[in-house]
N, C-alpha and C positions, 0 to 999 in steps of 0.2 A: 250747235254741235250735236252730232248723232253718236250715241254709244251703242256698241254691238257686243253681245256675248252669247254663248251657247251653253246648253246643258244636255247631258245624255251621251256625250261622246264615247265614254268608256263602258257604257251599259251593255249587258248581254240581251236585254229585252227592252222593248218600247221604242218610241220614235226619238229622233234628234230634234231639238228645238233651238233655233237661232232667233234672238230677239234684238230688234233695233229700237232704240228709245230716243225721244226728243223731249227736252224739258220745256214746259210752257211757262212755268213760274219757278220760284226758288225751291230747290230740293230739300228734303228733311235733313237735319244735322246728323242723325244717327245712321245714315246710309253708309254701307260698306259692302264688300264682297259677300255674296249670299252664303258662301261656305263658312263664314265666320259668325253667322247668325243662327239661332235656333229656329225651328219650324214656326214656333209662335211669333218670334220677332220678325221673321220674314213676312208672315201674313199681316202683322200690324203695320209694318212699313209699306207693304204693297197697297194697303188701303189708302195711305197718304199719297203714294205715288200715282194712284189712279186719278187723283184730283189735279196733280201738277205735271203729268207727263202724258205723251202719246206713245203708243207701242205698236210696232209692226212685228208680226210673228211669221217665222219661216219654218213650218213643220216638214220633216222628211220622214216618211214612214219606213218601216222595217224592210219591206221589199225593195224600196229605192236604195237603202243603205247596202243591202246585200248585192244588188245589181251593179251599183256604181262604185262602191267602196267608200270609205269614210271621207277621204279628201274631197271627192266630187260631191258627196252628200253635204259636207260643210259649205262648199261653194254654192250649191243649190239652195240650201237653207238660208244662207246669207242673202242671196239675190231675192228670194221670196220675202224675207223680212223687210228689206229695203223697199221693194215694190209695195208691200202692204202698208208701209208707213208713208209712201209717196215721197221718198227722199229725192231731192233735186241734185243734179250732178255737181253743183257748185258748193254744196254744204260740206262742212268739215265732218269727217267720220273717224272715230277711233274704235278699233276692234281689239278686244283682249286676245293675246296669244303671240305666237312668233311666226305664223304663216299668214300671208295676206290672201284671204279668200274673197276679198272685195272686188267687184267688177272694175275693170281697168278704166271705164269711163268716168269714175269718180276720182278726180285729180287731187283732191284734198283729203285722201284717205290714208290712214296709217295704222299699223299694228303696234301694240305695246304689251310686252310681257308684264303681267300684274296690273293691267289697266282696270280690272274689275275691283281692285282695292285702292287704286290711285286716282282714278277719274270718276267723279260722282255719277255722271250720266251712264257710264259703263256699269257701275255698281247697280244702278236702277234697272238696266237691262238684265243683269245677272239675277237680281231678286225676282223680277217678273218671270224670267225664264224658269227659274227653279220652282217657284210656287205653282206656275201653270202646268209644267210637266209633272211635278209631284201629284197634283190633283188628278191629272189624267191617269197616272199609274194607280192611284188610290181607287178610282172608279174601275179600273181593270182588275184590281184585287177582288172586287165584289163578284166579278164574272168568273174569275179563276182563283178561288180562295186558297187552294193548296200550295200556291207559289208565294204567298205572303208579299205581294208587290207593295203593299202599303208600308212595309218595314224597310225594304231595301231599294225600292223604286226602280228596279231593273239592274242594279249593279251586281257584280259577281261575288256576293258575300258567300261565306260557307253555307249558310242556310239555303240560299238560292241555288247554289251548285248541287247541294244534296237533293233538293226538289227536282232539279233537272235529271239527276242520276236515277231517282226513284220513279218519276212520272214522264220523263222525256220532255221534248220541247213543244211549244205551241207555234204552229206554222206562221201565223200572221203577227205574232208577238215577239218571238225570240229571233235574234239575228244569227242566221245559220252560217254566216261568213266569219263569225267570231268564235274562237275557242273559249270554252269547252263545248259550246253548242254544236260546232262543226264536227267534233269527234263523236258526239252522241248521234248526230244525223247520219254520219257514215256507218255507224254500227246498226242502223235500223234496216 
């Protein structure tokens, strides 16, 4: 079975990451939705997952999100993650959510709301996606320290929105198709 989940959908900055996961051996008992784990717990579990799972990553950069919109970006990231994992068309796939972004050629694919906490292999994809994207945003924080990406990892927190108001947006980092970034871009 293949589990698919994404991270970064609602962010104002940074890429979208869709991850497909395949278990090679038994998954750790403490696995669950990444949102229910601390940063430290996610990293510890990911170390265990790296031994028992294969992962495929589907990165979608900011310019693609702005150009195609979020729905097409999710479809693109999903396709990329499945290609990266080399998923066969006859494998069973479960994706977290309520919209099927999976390519139609996969006949045994389904979506399930809450799969990231109900289906362990989807939880594995969720953890890998969260840790990997967070690490990307932490590196970005070193390049652009005034935005504090290491704290909010691109989400629209009050601190992030205050930095946007004070300093403006970063062209290749912030999603200009998302409010309030779009409002700031219009006023420049």
